[in-house]
C-alpha positions as CSV (number, residue, x, y, z in Angstrom):
1,X,-159.0,34.2,6.1
2,X,-158.1,31.9,9.2
3,X,-159.9,31.6,12.1
4,X,-158.8,30.0,15.3
5,X,-157.8,30.0,19.2
6,X,-154.4,29.7,18.2
7,X,-151.6,31.8,20.2
8,X,-152.4,35.9,20.0
9,X,-149.6,38.3,19.3
10,X,-148.7,38.0,22.5
11,X,-148.0,34.5,22.6
12,X,-150.9,33.7,25.5
13,X,-151.9,30.5,24.6
14,X,-155.4,30.9,25.4
15,X,-157.7,33.1,24.0
16,X,-161.6,33.2,24.8
17,X,-162.7,33.4,21.6
18,X,-161.7,32.6,18.3
19,X,-159.8,35.3,16.4
20,X,-159.7,36.1,12.4
21,X,-156.6,37.1,10.2
22,X,-156.7,37.7,6.5
23,X,-153.2,36.1,4.9
24,X,-152.9,36.2,0.9
25,X,-151.6,33.1,-1.1
26,X,-147.8,34.3,-2.5
27,X,-146.1,32.1,-4.8
28,X,-144.6,29.2,-4.1
29,X,-141.3,30.8,-5.8
30,X,-141.7,33.7,-3.1
31,X,-142.1,31.2,-0.6
32,X,-139.4,29.7,-1.3
33,X,-137.4,32.6,-2.1
34,X,-137.7,34.2,1.5
35,X,-136.4,31.2,3.6
36,X,-134.8,28.1,2.5
37,X,-136.4,26.2,4.9
38,X,-139.3,26.0,3.4
39,X,-138.2,23.7,0.8
40,X,-139.0,20.8,3.7
41,X,-142.5,21.9,3.9
42,X,-144.0,22.4,0.9
43,X,-144.6,20.2,-1.8
44,X,-146.9,20.1,-4.9
45,X,-150.1,19.7,-2.4
46,X,-149.4,22.2,0.0
47,X,-149.6,26.2,-0.7
48,X,-148.0,29.2,1.3
49,X,-149.8,32.6,2.6
50,X,-149.1,35.4,4.6
51,X,-148.2,38.7,5.0
52,X,-144.7,38.9,6.9
53,X,-146.1,41.2,9.0
54,X,-146.4,39.8,12.8
55,X,-149.7,38.5,12.4
56,X,-150.9,35.1,10.9
57,X,-151.7,31.7,12.0
58,X,-149.9,29.9,15.1
59,X,-149.6,27.6,17.7
60,X,-153.3,25.8,18.2
61,X,-154.7,27.0,14.9
62,X,-153.1,24.2,13.0
63,X,-156.1,21.9,11.4
64,X,-158.1,25.4,11.1
65,X,-159.7,26.2,7.8
66,X,-158.2,28.9,5.7
67,X,-161.3,30.1,3.5
68,X,-162.0,32.2,0.7
69,X,-165.1,34.0,-0.2
70,X,-165.9,33.7,-3.8
71,X,-169.1,34.9,-5.3
72,X,-170.5,35.6,-2.2
73,X,-169.5,31.5,-1.3
74,X,-167.1,30.5,1.3
75,X,-164.9,27.9,0.2
76,X,-162.3,25.7,2.2
77,X,-158.7,26.4,-0.2
78,X,-156.2,24.8,2.8
79,X,-155.8,23.8,6.2
80,X,-153.6,25.5,8.6
81,X,-150.1,22.9,8.3
82,X,-147.0,24.4,9.5
83,X,-144.7,27.4,9.9
84,X,-141.0,27.9,10.6
85,X,-139.5,28.4,14.3
86,X,-138.6,32.1,16.2
87,X,-135.6,31.1,17.7
88,X,-136.6,34.0,20.2
89,X,-140.2,33.1,21.2
90,X,-139.7,29.1,20.3
91,X,-143.2,29.8,18.8
92,X,-144.4,30.6,15.3
93,X,-142.3,32.9,13.3
94,X,-145.2,35.1,12.5
95,X,-142.7,37.3,10.1
96,X,-142.8,34.9,7.6
97,X,-145.1,33.0,5.4
98,X,-147.4,29.8,6.5
99,X,-148.0,25.9,4.7
100,X,-151.0,25.5,4.3
101,X,-152.1,21.8,2.9
102,X,-154.3,22.2,-0.3
103,X,-157.4,21.3,-0.2
104,X,-157.8,21.1,-3.9
105,X,-155.3,18.7,-4.5
106,X,-157.2,16.3,-2.3
107,X,-160.2,16.8,-3.6
108,X,-160.6,13.2,-6.0
109,X,-159.7,11.7,-2.7
110,X,-162.1,13.7,-0.9
111,X,-165.2,12.7,-3.5
112,X,-164.8,8.9,-3.4
113,X,-164.4,8.9,0.7
114,X,-167.9,11.1,0.6
115,X,-169.6,8.6,-2.0
116,X,-169.2,5.3,0.4
């Protein structure tokens, strides 16, 4: 689940309330197979998610959290990072996957910063 104030489905830049979208995580292989441009956007510290159905995080959502509910607790799984651009709208391509920074891959660094 991603929550944010990014552009809506009509590409309005201002939304009065945060919106929520559920985005399933997909394998790195599926992400790369879907569009070769993801090769430049992904790494071992990222993951892809989305439904490719016109919904997803968009401009203005960057830096927001990708959260999952496990055993009744919300956990930060990722950070909204990047998306491919739709050549027609010049905005995020909501018919493609999105790339998220994988918070778990930064866990050691986060723990070191927290104990300082």
